[in-house]
KEKE-3310 file (N, C-alpha, C; in steps of 0.2 Angstrom, whole numbers, plus 5000, padded with zeros to 4 digits):
npx = (4959:4970:4970:4980:4984:4996:4998:5006:5011:5017:5023:5029:5041:5047:5049:5060:5070:5070:5069:5055:5043:5031:5034:5048:5053:5048:5056:5068:5082:5077:5064:5054:5059:5054:5057:5051:5043:5030:5023:5016:5001:4998:5011:5014:5004:5006:5019:5017:5008:5017:5027:5020:5011:5010:5009:5012:5004:5005:4995:4983:4983:4983:4970:4962:4965:4960:4948:4930:4922:4910:4907:4920:4926:4919:4926:4939:4954:4960:4965:4962:4973:4974:4982:4994:4996:4994:5006:5015:5012:5015:5028:5031:5027:5036:5048:5047:5047:5061:5067:5062:5068:5082:5082:5079:5091:5098:5105:5096:5087:5088:5085:5074:5056:5049:5059:5060:5048:5046:5056:5052:5040:5044:5053:5045:5034:5021:5011:4999:4996:5004:5002:5007:5006:5017:5031:5042:5053:5051:5059:5072:5074:5074:5086:5095:5094:5100:5092:5086:5074:5062:5051:5034:5025:5011:5009:5000:5000:5010:5028:5045:5054:5051:5048:5034:5027:5012:5004:4992:4974:4959:4943:4935:4924:4932:4937:4935:4947:4956:4956:4966:4973:4967:4970:4967:4968:4981:4993:4999:4991:4983:4972:4967:4965:4962:4951:4943:4952:4955:4943:4943:4953:4961:4970:4975:4987:4992:5004:5010:5001:4991:4978:4972:4963:4964:4967:4959:4947:4949:4948:4936:4924:4928:4931:4918:4911:4916:4912:4899:4881:4877:4882:4898:4903:4915:4925:4926:4931:4942:4960:4966:4979:4987:5001:5008:5016:5017:5008:5000:4998:4991:4979:4975:4972:4961:4952:4950:4944:4932:4928:4925:4914:4914:4910:4919:4919:4912:4920:4932:4926:4921:4931:4949:4956:4970:4981:4998:5011:5025:5036:5035:5039:5030:5024:5032:5032:5020:5023:5034:5027:5018:5026:5032:5020:5017:5028:5027:5015:5018:5028:5020:5011:5020:5025:5013:5012:5023:5019:5009:5015)
npy = (5003:5012:5012:5012:5014:5011:5012:5007:5011:5009:5021:5024:5016:5022:5034:5032:5030:5019:5009:5004:5004:4997:4999:5001:4988:4982:4987:4982:4970:4959:4957:4944:4934:4925:4910:4900:4891:4896:4911:4918:4927:4936:4941:4948:4958:4964:4969:4978:4988:4992:4999:5009:5015:5029:5027:5013:4999:4984:4975:4982:4980:4967:4964:4971:4964:4951:4951:4947:4952:4956:4966:4970:4959:4959:4967:4965:4956:4946:4930:4921:4911:4902:4892:4895:4908:4909:4901:4911:4922:4917:4917:4931:4935:4928:4933:4947:4946:4943:4954:4965:4960:4962:4976:4979:4977:4989:5005:5016:5031:5039:5051:5055:5059:5047:5040:5048:5047:5033:5030:5037:5030:5017:5019:5026:5017:5019:5014:5002:4993:4989:4989:4983:4986:4983:4974:4973:4972:4979:4977:4976:4988:4995:4990:4995:5008:5008:5004:4996:4990:4977:4976:4973:4968:4967:4960:4963:4958:4948:4945:4948:4942:4929:4924:4925:4933:4941:4943:4950:4951:4958:4952:4949:4946:4934:4929:4912:4900:4909:4911:4910:4921:4929:4936:4930:4916:4913:4903:4909:4918:4926:4928:4943:4958:4971:4979:4980:4985:4997:5003:5003:5011:5025:5034:5035:5033:5034:5030:5034:5027:5025:5023:5015:5006:4993:4992:5000:4995:4991:5001:5008:5006:5011:5025:5029:5027:5037:5049:5050:5055:5056:5066:5066:5066:5077:5072:5059:5060:5054:5055:5057:5054:5057:5053:5059:5062:5074:5089:5085:5072:5073:5079:5069:5058:5064:5065:5052:5048:5054:5047:5035:5038:5046:5059:5072:5085:5082:5072:5080:5088:5079:5072:5073:5077:5076:5079:5077:5083:5076:5081:5094:5110:5119:5111:5107:5111:5105:5092:5091:5095:5084:5073:5077:5078:5064:5059:5066:5062:5048:5049:5054:5044:5034:5039:5039:5025:5022:5028:5020:5009)
npz = (5132:5121:5104:5090:5072:5059:5043:5028:5011:4994:4991:5003:5003:4991:4996:5005:4996:4987:4972:4969:4961:4950:4937:4937:4940:4929:4919:4922:4923:4928:4924:4917:4903:4888:4882:4876:4862:4860:4863:4877:4876:4887:4891:4879:4880:4893:4891:4881:4887:4897:4889:4884:4893:4904:4918:4924:4930:4936:4942:4940:4926:4925:4929:4920:4909:4911:4916:4916:4903:4892:4883:4880:4874:4862:4854:4854:4848:4855:4859:4871:4881:4895:4899:4894:4899:4913:4919:4914:4922:4935:4933:4932:4945:4953:4948:4952:4965:4967:4962:4971:4983:4980:4979:4992:4998:4996:5001:5012:5013:5027:5032:5025:5023:5026:5033:5044:5050:5051:5061:5072:5074:5077:5088:5098:5101:5098:5090:5089:5079:5064:5047:5031:5014:5006:5000:5006:5021:5036:5047:5042:5037:5049:5055:5046:5051:5063:5074:5088:5091:5088:5074:5073:5061:5050:5035:5021:5008:5008:5009:5004:5012:5016:5004:5001:4992:4986:4971:4961:4958:4966:4973:4959:4945:4935:4919:4913:4918:4923:4936:4945:4946:4956:4972:4983:4980:4982:4990:5000:5005:5019:5033:5040:5051:5047:5044:5056:5064:5059:5062:5076:5080:5087:5081:5065:5053:5037:5025:5010:5002:4987:4986:4975:4962:4965:4979:4986:4992:5004:5012:5010:5017:5030:5028:5024:5035:5043:5037:5037:5038:5051:5065:5073:5090:5097:5106:5101:5089:5076:5073:5058:5047:5031:5022:5008:4992:4984:4978:4967:4969:4981:4977:4969:4978:4985:4975:4972:4984:4983:4972:4978:4984:4995:5006:5006:5013:5024:5030:5033:5043:5052:5057:5063:5050:5039:5025:5022:5013:5008:5000:4999:5004:5010:5019:5029:5042:5046:5046:5055:5067:5068:5070:5082:5090:5091:5098:5110:5115:5117:5127:5137:5139:5143:5155:5163:5164:5172:5184:5188:5194)
capx = (4966:4970:4973:4983:4986:5000:4998:5011:5010:5023:5026:5034:5048:5050:5052:5066:5074:5070:5065:5050:5038:5030:5038:5055:5054:5046:5061:5074:5084:5073:5058:5055:5059:5050:5061:5047:5040:5023:5024:5009:4998:4999:5017:5014:4999:5009:5025:5014:5006:5023:5030:5015:5007:5014:5009:5011:5002:5004:4989:4977:4983:4980:4963:4960:4966:4957:4941:4925:4919:4907:4908:4927:4927:4916:4930:4946:4956:4964:4963:4964:4975:4976:4987:5001:4996:4995:5013:5019:5010:5019:5035:5032:5027:5043:5054:5046:5050:5068:5069:5061:5073:5088:5081:5079:5098:5101:5105:5090:5087:5086:5083:5068:5050:5048:5064:5059:5041:5048:5060:5047:5035:5048:5055:5040:5029:5014:5006:4998:4996:5007:5000:5010:5004:5023:5034:5049:5053:5053:5065:5078:5075:5076:5093:5099:5094:5103:5087:5087:5068:5059:5045:5029:5021:5006:5010:4993:5001:5016:5034:5051:5058:5049:5045:5027:5024:5006:5003:4985:4968:4954:4938:4931:4923:4937:4936:4937:4954:4961:4954:4972:4975:4964:4975:4965:4970:4988:4994:5002:4986:4981:4967:4969:4960:4963:4944:4941:4958:4954:4937:4944:4959:4960:4975:4976:4992:4993:5010:5012:4996:4988:4971:4971:4957:4965:4967:4954:4941:4951:4947:4930:4919:4930:4930:4911:4908:4919:4910:4891:4877:4877:4888:4902:4906:4922:4929:4926:4934:4948:4965:4968:4984:4989:5007:5009:5022:5016:5001:4997:4996:4986:4973:4973:4969:4955:4948:4949:4940:4926:4925:4923:4907:4915:4909:4925:4918:4910:4926:4936:4922:4919:4938:4954:4959:4975:4986:5004:5015:5032:5041:5032:5041:5025:5021:5037:5029:5015:5027:5037:5021:5015:5031:5032:5014:5017:5033:5024:5010:5022:5031:5015:5009:5026:5025:5008:5014:5028:5016:5005:5019)
capy = (5004:5016:5008:5016:5010:5014:5008:5010:5008:5009:5028:5024:5013:5026:5040:5029:5030:5012:5009:4998:5005:4992:5001:5000:4981:4980:4989:4979:4964:4954:4955:4937:4933:4919:4906:4894:4892:4899:4917:4920:4934:4940:4944:4954:4963:4968:4973:4984:4993:4994:5003:5014:5019:5034:5025:5006:4996:4977:4972:4984:4978:4960:4965:4973:4958:4944:4952:4945:4958:4954:4971:4971:4953:4960:4972:4963:4950:4942:4923:4919:4904:4902:4887:4899:4915:4908:4900:4917:4926:4915:4919:4938:4936:4926:4938:4953:4945:4943:4961:4968:4958:4965:4983:4980:4977:4995:5009:5020:5038:5039:5058:5056:5059:5040:5038:5051:5044:5026:5031:5039:5025:5012:5021:5027:5012:5022:5011:4995:4989:4991:4985:4985:4984:4982:4967:4974:4970:4985:4976:4977:4996:4997:4988:5000:5015:5006:5004:4989:4987:4973:4978:4968:4971:4963:4961:4961:4954:4944:4949:4944:4939:4922:4922:4925:4939:4939:4948:4948:4956:4956:4948:4952:4940:4934:4924:4905:4898:4915:4912:4910:4928:4931:4936:4925:4910:4911:4899:4913:4923:4925:4932:4949:4962:4978:4982:4981:4989:5004:5006:5004:5015:5033:5037:5032:5036:5031:5033:5032:5023:5029:5021:5013:5002:4986:4992:5005:4992:4990:5008:5010:5006:5015:5032:5030:5028:5043:5054:5049:5061:5057:5070:5063:5070:5079:5068:5053:5061:5051:5058:5053:5058:5053:5056:5058:5065:5081:5092:5081:5065:5075:5080:5062:5055:5067:5063:5044:5047:5056:5041:5030:5040:5049:5066:5075:5090:5079:5069:5085:5090:5074:5069:5077:5074:5080:5076:5080:5082:5075:5084:5101:5114:5122:5106:5105:5112:5100:5086:5092:5095:5077:5069:5080:5076:5057:5059:5069:5057:5042:5051:5055:5037:5031:5042:5036:5018:5022:5030:5014:5004)
capz = (5129:5115:5098:5084:5067:5054:5036:5023:5004:4990:4992:5009:5000:4987:5000:5007:4990:4984:4966:4969:4957:4945:4930:4939:4940:4922:4914:4924:4920:4932:4920:4914:4896:4887:4877:4873:4855:4860:4868:4880:4875:4893:4890:4874:4883:4898:4889:4877:4892:4900:4885:4882:4898:4908:4924:4923:4936:4934:4945:4936:4919:4925:4930:4913:4904:4913:4919:4911:4900:4885:4878:4878:4870:4856:4850:4855:4844:4860:4860:4878:4883:4902:4900:4893:4902:4920:4920:4914:4927:4940:4932:4934:4952:4956:4946:4955:4972:4967:4961:4977:4987:4978:4981:4999:5000:4995:5007:5012:5015:5034:5033:5021:5027:5028:5037:5051:5053:5054:5067:5077:5075:5080:5095:5103:5102:5099:5086:5091:5073:5058:5041:5025:5007:5002:5000:5010:5028:5040:5052:5038:5037:5056:5056:5043:5054:5069:5079:5091:5092:5083:5072:5072:5055:5046:5028:5018:5002:5009:5010:5001:5017:5016:4998:5001:4989:4982:4966:4958:4959:4972:4971:4953:4941:4929:4913:4915:4918:4926:4943:4949:4947:4962:4977:4988:4978:4983:4996:5005:5008:5026:5036:5044:5054:5046:5044:5063:5067:5057:5065:5083:5081:5088:5077:5059:5049:5031:5022:5003:4998:4982:4985:4968:4961:4968:4986:4990:4995:5011:5016:5008:5023:5035:5026:5023:5042:5046:5033:5036:5040:5058:5068:5078:5095:5096:5109:5098:5082:5075:5070:5051:5043:5025:5019:5001:4989:4982:4978:4962:4973:4986:4973:4966:4983:4986:4969:4973:4990:4980:4968:4983:4987:5002:5006:5008:5017:5031:5032:5036:5048:5058:5059:5062:5044:5036:5021:5022:5007:5010:4996:4998:5009:5014:5024:5034:5049:5048:5047:5062:5072:5068:5074:5089:5094:5093:5103:5117:5118:5119:5133:5142:5141:5147:5162:5166:5165:5177:5190:5190:5198)
cpx = (4965:4974:4975:4985:4990:5000:5002:5010:5017:5027:5030:5041:5051:5053:5059:5071:5075:5066:5060:5044:5037:5034:5046:5057:5053:5052:5068:5076:5080:5066:5059:5055:5056:5054:5057:5045:5034:5024:5017:5007:4998:5005:5017:5009:5003:5015:5022:5012:5012:5027:5026:5012:5012:5014:5007:5010:5000:4997:4983:4977:4981:4973:4959:4960:4961:4950:4936:4921:4916:4908:4915:4928:4924:4921:4937:4947:4960:4961:4966:4966:4978:4982:4994:5001:4997:5002:5017:5018:5014:5026:5036:5032:5033:5048:5053:5049:5058:5070:5068:5066:5080:5087:5081:5086:5101:5101:5098:5091:5084:5083:5077:5062:5049:5053:5062:5053:5043:5051:5056:5042:5038:5050:5050:5034:5022:5009:5005:4998:4999:5005:5004:5007:5011:5026:5040:5048:5056:5058:5072:5080:5077:5084:5098:5099:5097:5098:5087:5080:5066:5052:5040:5024:5017:5007:5003:4995:5008:5022:5040:5055:5057:5046:5038:5023:5017:5005:4996:4980:4963:4948:4933:4930:4928:4935:4938:4944:4959:4959:4960:4975:4972:4969:4973:4966:4977:4988:4996:4996:4983:4975:4970:4963:4960:4956:4942:4946:4957:4948:4938:4949:4957:4964:4976:4981:4993:4998:5011:5007:4992:4980:4968:4965:4958:4964:4962:4949:4943:4949:4940:4925:4921:4929:4922:4908:4911:4916:4902:4888:4876:4883:4891:4905:4913:4927:4930:4929:4941:4953:4967:4973:4986:4995:5007:5014:5022:5009:4997:4994:4991:4979:4970:4969:4962:4950:4946:4944:4933:4923:4923:4916:4908:4914:4915:4924:4916:4916:4931:4932:4922:4925:4943:4958:4964:4979:4992:5008:5022:5037:5039:5035:5036:5022:5026:5035:5024:5018:5030:5032:5019:5020:5032:5026:5014:5022:5030:5019:5013:5025:5026:5013:5014:5026:5019:5009:5018:5024:5011:5009:5020)
cpy = (5008:5012:5013:5012:5014:5009:5011:5006:5010:5016:5028:5022:5018:5032:5038:5029:5023:5013:5003:4999:4999:4993:5000:4992:4979:4982:4986:4973:4958:4952:4949:4937:4926:4916:4901:4896:4897:4905:4918:4927:4939:4944:4950:4960:4967:4972:4979:4989:4996:5000:5009:5018:5023:5031:5017:5002:4988:4974:4975:4981:4970:4960:4966:4968:4952:4945:4950:4951:4957:4959:4972:4965:4954:4964:4970:4956:4945:4935:4921:4912:4904:4897:4890:4905:4914:4906:4906:4922:4924:4917:4926:4939:4934:4931:4945:4952:4945:4950:4965:4966:4961:4973:4984:4980:4984:5000:5013:5027:5039:5046:5060:5057:5052:5038:5041:5048:5037:5026:5032:5034:5019:5013:5023:5022:5014:5018:5004:4990:4992:4986:4988:4982:4982:4975:4967:4973:4977:4984:4977:4984:4998:4996:4993:5007:5014:5007:4997:4986:4983:4976:4973:4971:4965:4964:4958:4956:4950:4949:4944:4940:4931:4920:4921:4930:4936:4945:4946:4953:4953:4953:4951:4946:4940:4928:4917:4903:4903:4916:4912:4917:4932:4931:4930:4917:4908:4907:4903:4918:4921:4930:4938:4953:4969:4982:4985:4986:4996:5007:5007:5008:5022:5037:5033:5036:5031:5034:5030:5027:5027:5028:5019:5008:4995:4986:4996:5002:4991:4996:5011:5011:5011:5022:5034:5031:5034:5050:5054:5056:5062:5061:5065:5067:5071:5075:5061:5054:5057:5056:5054:5057:5054:5057:5054:5063:5072:5083:5088:5075:5067:5075:5073:5058:5058:5065:5056:5044:5049:5050:5035:5032:5043:5056:5069:5080:5087:5075:5074:5087:5085:5070:5074:5075:5079:5076:5080:5078:5082:5079:5092:5105:5117:5117:5103:5105:5107:5093:5086:5091:5088:5073:5071:5077:5069:5056:5061:5064:5051:5044:5051:5048:5033:5033:5039:5029:5017:5023:5024:5009:5006)
cpz = (5122:5110:5093:5079:5062:5048:5031:5016:5000:4990:4998:5006:4996:4990:5003:5002:4986:4977:4966:4966:4952:4939:4931:4938:4932:4917:4917:4921:4923:4928:4916:4906:4895:4881:4874:4866:4855:4865:4870:4878:4881:4893:4885:4877:4888:4896:4884:4882:4895:4896:4883:4887:4902:4915:4924:4929:4934:4936:4941:4929:4919:4926:4923:4908:4905:4915:4914:4909:4893:4880:4876:4873:4863:4851:4850:4850:4849:4860:4866:4879:4890:4903:4898:4898:4910:4922:4919:4919:4933:4940:4934:4941:4955:4955:4950:4963:4972:4966:4967:4982:4986:4980:4988:5002:5000:5001:5006:5015:5022:5035:5029:5026:5030:5033:5044:5054:5055:5060:5073:5079:5079:5087:5100:5105:5102:5095:5088:5085:5068:5052:5035:5019:5003:5004:5004:5017:5032:5045:5048:5038:5044:5058:5052:5046:5061:5075:5081:5091:5086:5081:5070:5066:5051:5039:5024:5012:5002:5009:5006:5006:5017:5010:4997:4997:4985:4977:4963:4959:4964:4969:4965:4949:4935:4924:4916:4914:4921:4933:4948:4950:4953:4968:4982:4986:4979:4990:5002:5008:5015:5028:5040:5047:5053:5046:5051:5066:5065:5061:5072:5085:5082:5083:5071:5055:5043:5027:5015:5000:4993:4982:4978:4968:4965:4976:4990:4994:5002:5016:5015:5014:5029:5034:5026:5030:5045:5042:5032:5038:5047:5061:5073:5083:5095:5100:5106:5091:5082:5072:5063:5048:5037:5023:5012:4998:4988:4981:4972:4965:4978:4983:4971:4972:4985:4981:4970:4979:4987:4976:4972:4985:4994:5001:5010:5014:5024:5034:5036:5043:5054:5060:5060:5056:5041:5031:5021:5016:5009:5006:4995:5005:5013:5020:5029:5041:5051:5050:5054:5068:5073:5072:5081:5093:5096:5098:5110:5120:5120:5126:5139:5144:5145:5154:5166:5168:5172:5184:5192:5194:5205)
residu = (MET:ILE:ASN:ASN:ILE:PHE:VAL:ILE:GLY:ASN:GLY:PHE:ASP:LEU:SER:LEU:GLY:LEU:LYS:THR:LYS:TYR:SER:ASP:PHE:ALA:HIS:SER:GLU:PHE:TRP:PRO:GLN:GLN:ASP:ASP:LYS:TYR:ILE:PRO:TYR:LEU:LYS:THR:TYR:LEU:GLU:GLU:LYS:ARG:ASP:THR:GLU:SER:TRP:PHE:ASP:ILE:GLU:ASN:GLU:LEU:LEU:ASN:TYR:ALA:ARG:LEU:ASP:ALA:ALA:HIS:ASP:ALA:ILE:THR:SER:ILE:LYS:TYR:LYS:PRO:ASP:LEU:ASP:ILE:PRO:TYR:PHE:ILE:LYS:VAL:GLN:ASN:ALA:MET:CYS:GLN:TYR:ILE:ARG:GLU:GLN:GLN:LYS:ASN:GLU:ILE:ASP:VAL:LYS:SER:ALA:ALA:GLY:LYS:VAL:LEU:LYS:SER:VAL:ILE:GLU:ASN:GLY:PHE:PHE:LYS:TYR:ILE:TYR:SER:PHE:ASN:TYR:THR:ASP:LEU:ASN:ILE:PHE:ALA:GLN:LYS:MET:ASN:LEU:ARG:GLN:THR:VAL:SER:CYS:ILE:HIS:ILE:HIS:GLY:THR:VAL:THR:ASP:ASN:SER:VAL:ILE:LEU:GLY:VAL:ASP:GLU:THR:LYS:LEU:ARG:LYS:GLY:TYR:GLU:GLN:LEU:HIS:LYS:THR:MET:SER:SER:HIS:TYR:ARG:SER:HIS:ASN:ILE:TYR:ASN:ASP:LEU:ALA:ASP:SER:ASN:GLU:ILE:VAL:ILE:PHE:GLY:LEU:SER:PHE:GLY:GLN:ILE:ASP:TYR:THR:TYR:PHE:ASP:SER:PHE:PHE:LYS:SER:GLN:SER:GLY:SER:GLU:PRO:ILE:PRO:ASP:LYS:GLU:LYS:LYS:ASN:ILE:THR:ILE:PHE:THR:LYS:ASP:ASP:LEU:SER:ARG:ILE:ASP:ILE:LEU:ASN:LYS:LEU:GLU:ASP:MET:GLY:ILE:ASN:ARG:GLN:ARG:LEU:TYR:THR:GLN:THR:HIS:PHE:GLN:ILE:ILE:ARG:THR:GLU:ASP:GLU:ASP:ASP:ILE:LEU:LEU:MET:ASN:ASN:PHE:VAL:GLU:ARG:LEU:ASN:LYS:PHE:SER:ARG:LYS:ALA:TYR:SER:GLN:ILE:LEU:LYS:SER:PHE)
# end
């Protein structure tokens, strides 16, 4: 049986026209205020980063704040108080859930690159597995697009639909008292099979994932296996397509692959690898060819099923 996997990140929701960046939430009315007498230093730290960093990433800042680092402790004046910081972290997580839920109610751009790809993915049933690193619900998007099919999606970090949003950091040594920042400490964290599904799939499509410090670990072993020194026979080569916004984000992804230790030249040689820029006119043909190829494959597969009866 042919397996195919579709993975989406925040760039997917942004392409649909939703304001789901961490900075959007951090500058919204949903950002939690603190009325208590003692202001958690985590609040001060996050808001300082929010107001000064050009790209504000809450999870990366949580990691930078709470990671056990003796060298950092030697130069900082932070007096860590987890009994104040952790309750504030929970407030941020709950507030973000409320913010994304409100964003999800907004209209989406059905003619966007994400809208076109999602319509194709849902209608042709080409993908056996759909994984989302987002908190939004694809079924709500499908309803907005007047699609009748139900989408089966595995949410790596929970969803606003059932209030299971998971904010935090991956398995890194944190200072004492901050262990609750680990995503695996959430009561909503569940087992998943993305590592094996990536390895077993023939077609891998990744839309809007930045491969940042927090999430790249999910793909590290997969890309290394596809760019090793052993040649891969042509009939066994995987189709790997990454959708990203523009040339700056394309270059950023390639640099991050290099940071993972991926040999990019071998990756291109040993797979059918391509990066499609959704807001670059030069890639419109690539985009159209991609959607048409999926649709043709789906029709061919459907015809074969009919012949089997």
